[in-house]
N, C-alpha and C positions, 0 to 999 in steps of 0.2 A: 172168868174163869175160877174154878172154886180154888186153885191153888197155883203157886208159880211153876213155870215148866221148869224140867230138871236142868236145862240149859238156857243162857240168856242170850243168844246169838243174834247178831243185827239181822234182819229181815230185808228185803226188797227195800222197802223205805229207807233203810240205812237206822233207823231207830231200833232200840233193844226190846224185845219182848220178853217184859218181865213178869206178867202177869197181871199187873195195874189196870192195863189198857188191851183190847185187841186192836190188831193190825191187819190194813188191805193187803192181798199177795202173798199171804203164806197160804197153802194148801193144807196143811196140817190143823190151821187154826180156822178153817173156813167156818165150821159151825157155829163157833162164837162169833165170828165176823157178820156172818148174815142175820143170826138171830139179833144182832144190833141195828143191822139197817132195817129191821123191820120196823121201828119206830121214826126212825127217818124218814119212809116212806109214806108214812101216815103224815109225818109233819109236811111233807111235799104236797100233799093235798090241800093242807090250809094254808100254804103259802099260793098255791094258784087258787084259792079263794079269794086272796085279797090281800094276807100278810106282805106287806111290802118291806119293811125294814125287821130282820131278823137276828136276835143273838143266841148264838151256841156257845152256852155258858160251860166251861170245861170241854173244849171243842177236839182236845187229844190230836191225832194225828190229821185230822182235817178233811177227811172223805165226807164227812158230813156237811161242811161249808159246800162243798161242791156240790154235792146232792140239793141243798135251798137253793144256790144259787142257778141250778140249772130249773128250779122247779118255776122261776120268774121273778124271784125277789129282787129288788133294786139296792138293797144293800145287806150284805151278811157280814155279820162282827163276829169273828172268833176270840175266844181268851180262855186262855191257859194260862196256867203258874208256871210251868217249866220250861225254861229259855230254849234249849235244845230242841225240844217240840213245837215251841212258837216259830223258831226259826225254821225248822223243817214244813210246817203248815204253811206260812207266808210264802216261802220258796216254791212249794209244790202248788199251791190251789189259788196264792193272792191274785189280785184282778182288779179292772175297775168297780167289780161290785164285791169281792170278798176282802175283807182286812182283819187281819190277824194281831191280838194284843197279847203283852205279856202281863198279867196282874194277878191278884188276889180277886177271889169270885166276891169276899165282903166289900170290894173296893174296885166296883166295876169303874173302867174310866168313861163312862157315859152319863149324859145329863139324865134327869126326872124324866120319865114319861116317853123315852128317846125310842121304841122299840115297840113293835106292833105284836111281835112273837118272840119267847124267851123258848128254846128247846135246851133242855140240862138232861143229858141221858146217861143212867150208870155213873152219877156222880155224887148224888145225895149219899149214896153209903159209904164214902169215903170222908166225909167231914167231921170235922169235930165241933163247928158251932153250928149246928144245923137251922136253928130259928135265924141266926144272923145272915145266913146265905141265904134263904126264903126271902126275907124282908130285902136286902139287897136286889134279889131279883124281880119282886114287886117293885120297888124303887123305880127302875129304868123302864118298866111297862108302862104302855099307856091306859088310862081309864077305858075300860072295854075290852082292853088286850089280854093275850093268854099266855101262861107258863105252864109247859108241860115238863113233867118230870117222870122219867122212867126209871126202874130199879129194881134188883133180884126180888122176887119174892120169898122172905125169910122161911116161910113155911115148907118149899120145896128147896130152898137154896141151901139154908142150914137148916134141915129139919130136926127136930126134938133139942135145939138148944139156941139159947139167949147170944150167946158167943158166935159171931162171925167163924167160919172156919178159913176163909179167906184173909190173909195176914193182912190184906191193906182196906180190911171193910173196918170200920168203926161202929157201924149201926146198921141191921137190917129192917125191913118193916114188913108187915102184914098189910091187907089192903086198907084195914080200918086204920091201922097206923100211920098209913101215909097220909090217909085223907084227914085226920086228925091233924096231923102236923101241918096241912098245906092251910089247912082253915084256922089255925091258932095264928099263921103268919097273916090272917085277913084275906086269904083267897077265897072265892065261891069255888067249890069244886063241882064242876058242872057234867065230869064223865069219869068214869074208873075203867079201864080197860084192860084185862088180860090175854097175854102173849103165851100161846102154847104151842107145842108140836101138834104138826097135823097129821094127815093121814099116813104118807110115808114113813115117817119117823114113829108114829105109833103101832104101826104094822112090825117093826124091828122090834118094840118094845115088848110086845105080845109075843113075839116069836122066841125073842132070847129071854123072855121073864125077867129082865132088866131095865133099868131106865137108862135112857139115851146118854145122860149125863153122866151116870157111872160108867160106862160103855167107855166114854171116851176119855175120863178122869183114873179109871183103875190102874193105867199102865202108861209110860210114854208112847207118843207115835210109832216110835220104830217096833214098838213090840205088840200092837196091833193086829189082829188077824188082816189079812188082805183084803176081805170085803169089808170091812168099816173102815180101813184106811181110804178107800177107794168110795165109800157111802160120803164120808165127810168131806172129802174133794168134790163132790156134786151138790153139794147144800146149796141151796138158793134161797131167798126169804118167802117165796110160796111155798115152801116146807113147813112153814108156820101158822096158825093161825090168830085171828084177832077177835076179842067177844068182849061186850060190854058186860058189865056186873052191878052189884049192889052192897053194900053194907047192912046187916041188922043191927038191929039194937042192942044184941048180946055181943056185938063184935066179929059175928062170922061173916064172910063171904062166899058167895059164888065163884069168887075166882082166889079161894084160899088153895087152889090145886094146881093154878098156872105157875106158869115159870118166872115170868117178868110182868111186875106191873106199870102201867102208865095212869097218871092222874092228869087231866086236864083240867087246868084251872083259869079262873078268870078275876082280873082286877075290877071291883065293884065301880060302877060308874060314878058313884056318889060315896 
């Protein structure tokens, strides 16, 4: 979200919605939640293609752990720093397949090369030691394994400023900046993807002459027009699109107008 909600009441999960993370089961939060789910759905396809051991670095509430397990992983490991969040995720999603640990992402409780796939979605923008975090993810990923990093696109999330509008963000990225940071940590960036609004949401933007993000952040949900609240309550992952992109030599990219960025990185085999 671009800013914390006016109230921080516990949602259906019992966790407090502070604006730092999205939570399932909150109708007024559904736009943000389903936008996050898009990346997990892409990761499910990678799990189905053969990633047996998966780490969700910064797993939050834990809904992604269940999605990764449902895709067929043999072992899904969630790591988060906040003890109440870890207790909730462990109690809600823990199983013979899913385990959840309380730890710093720079000190992951895993052996070198222990996992086939790391997903870390909407996490990198919250961290202070980004190079250390990426090195940590690389350490626990086997050679030839993949690390997927999703983050808001700075150019559309905080347009016109290098200072994030979200008080929980320390740094936001363009596509070029994200790719450069991942390469500096020793990854091969094999794909850059952009997540954006699909036809339904673009139609609303065209008719209102406002971005959908502006519509849902301009006022608290209780002040939304009835049609907007009903729309938010119906949002599905299929309302978003995913497209590949490239970065030009001058740092511009055909992903510069997308909402969220997803870097698919591989640990070199040698």
